[in-house]
C-alpha positions as CSV (number, residue, x, y, z in Angstrom):
1,M,83.3,73.9,103.2
2,Q,81.1,76.2,101.5
3,A,82.4,79.4,99.7
4,G,80.3,81.8,101.6
5,W,82.7,81.7,104.4
6,V,85.4,83.4,102.6
7,P,83.8,87.2,102.6
8,A,82.7,86.5,106.5
9,L,86.4,85.6,107.6
10,T,87.6,88.6,105.3
11,A,85.6,91.0,107.1
12,T,86.2,89.6,110.3
13,F,90.2,89.8,109.6
14,L,89.9,93.5,108.1
15,I,87.8,94.4,111.5
16,L,90.3,93.0,113.6
17,A,93.3,94.3,111.7
18,A,91.9,97.9,111.6
19,L,91.6,97.6,115.4
20,W,94.9,96.7,116.4
21,L,96.4,98.9,113.9
22,G,94.3,102.0,114.9
23,G,94.2,101.6,118.2
24,A,90.6,102.6,118.5
25,P,87.1,101.5,116.9
26,F,86.6,103.1,113.5
27,D,83.6,104.4,111.7
28,L,81.9,101.6,110.0
29,P,79.6,102.4,106.8
30,D,76.0,102.8,107.1
31,R,74.0,99.7,107.7
32,D,72.5,99.9,104.1
33,T,75.9,99.7,102.7
34,P,78.2,97.2,104.7
35,E,80.3,96.5,101.7
36,I,81.7,98.2,98.9
37,E,79.7,97.2,95.8
38,L,81.9,96.1,93.1
39,F,80.9,96.6,89.6
40,G,83.8,94.9,87.6
41,P,85.7,92.8,86.6
42,R,83.6,89.9,87.3
43,G,82.9,86.5,85.7
44,D,84.8,84.7,83.1
45,L,87.2,87.0,80.7
46,D,89.2,86.4,77.7
47,R,92.1,88.4,79.0
48,F,93.2,90.4,82.1
49,P,91.1,93.5,82.8
50,E,92.3,96.9,82.4
51,Q,90.0,98.6,84.8
52,F,88.3,97.8,88.0
53,E,85.4,99.6,89.3
54,W,83.3,100.1,92.4
55,R,80.7,102.2,94.3
56,R,81.9,105.4,95.9
57,V,82.1,105.4,99.3
58,E,81.0,108.7,101.0
59,G,83.7,110.2,103.1
60,A,86.5,108.0,101.5
61,E,89.8,109.9,101.0
62,F,91.4,106.8,99.2
63,Y,90.9,103.5,98.2
64,D,93.3,100.5,98.2
65,V,92.8,97.9,95.3
66,S,94.5,94.5,95.7
67,V,94.5,91.6,93.3
68,I,95.8,88.2,94.2
69,H,96.2,85.2,91.7
70,V,94.3,82.2,93.6
71,P,96.3,79.2,94.6
72,R,95.8,76.3,92.7
73,P,94.0,72.9,94.1
74,D,97.4,71.7,94.4
75,G,98.0,73.9,97.6
76,A,100.4,76.4,95.8
77,Q,100.3,79.7,97.5
78,G,98.4,82.5,95.9
79,T,100.4,85.6,94.5
80,L,99.7,89.4,94.8
81,V,99.5,90.6,91.1
82,F,99.5,94.2,92.2
83,R,98.6,96.5,94.7
84,Q,97.6,100.2,94.1
85,R,96.1,103.4,96.0
86,G,93.8,105.6,94.1
87,V,91.5,108.7,95.0
88,T,88.8,107.6,92.5
89,N,86.4,104.7,92.4
90,V,88.1,103.5,88.9
91,L,91.4,101.9,88.5
92,R,92.9,101.7,85.3
93,V,96.0,99.4,84.9
94,S,98.0,98.2,82.0
95,F,100.6,95.4,81.5
96,G,103.1,94.8,78.5
97,E,102.9,91.8,76.9
98,E,105.8,90.5,78.7
99,T,104.4,91.2,82.0
100,L,100.8,90.1,81.7
101,P,99.5,88.4,84.7
102,P,98.8,84.5,84.4
103,W,95.6,83.3,83.6
104,G,93.3,81.6,85.8
105,E,91.1,82.7,89.1
106,F,92.0,86.0,90.8
107,R,90.4,87.4,93.8
108,W,90.3,91.4,94.0
109,E,89.6,93.5,97.1
110,V,88.9,97.4,97.5
111,Q,89.1,98.9,100.7
112,A,88.2,102.8,101.2
113,Y,89.9,104.6,103.8
114,R,89.5,108.1,105.6
115,A,92.0,109.3,108.2
116,N,94.0,105.9,107.6
117,R,91.0,103.8,108.9
118,V,89.1,101.3,106.8
119,L,85.7,102.5,106.0
120,A,84.4,99.9,104.3
121,A,85.7,96.9,101.9
122,G,84.4,94.9,99.1
123,L,85.8,91.5,97.7
124,G,85.1,90.1,94.3
125,S,86.5,87.6,91.9
126,F,87.2,86.8,88.1
127,R,88.6,84.1,85.9
128,V,90.9,84.7,82.9
129,V,90.0,81.8,80.7
130,T,92.6,82.3,78.0
131,P,96.1,81.9,78.5
132,P,98.1,84.9,77.5
133,T,99.8,84.7,73.8
134,I,103.2,86.5,73.7
135,P,104.3,86.8,70.2
136,D,107.7,85.3,69.2
């Protein structure tokens, strides 16, 4: 399969979940901004990022940010690295040397909320190409 089905499937799931949980249709973003533009992180990185940033969504009261370590090709299940809520379009994270997330492929998602309903969502990815080193 092509990778293009992942964003479509994610968007469909988010819409169905919001309708089921909210009990009523929610306000979708303008047609010009169907999803949140993610500024970074993206691409190949030498270490796990300390900042996640996206375009602000008009009317959003808060954002939920989730980062998942992507499953390996051998079928191992993905792992939630963190999920955090914030009120701005920038999230800063820090990990101690012993709690650094693993290296490899990651997916991150931002959901913008107003009145506990999803206004918009964005899905991105990045890869940490250097395994973390832990001092002896």
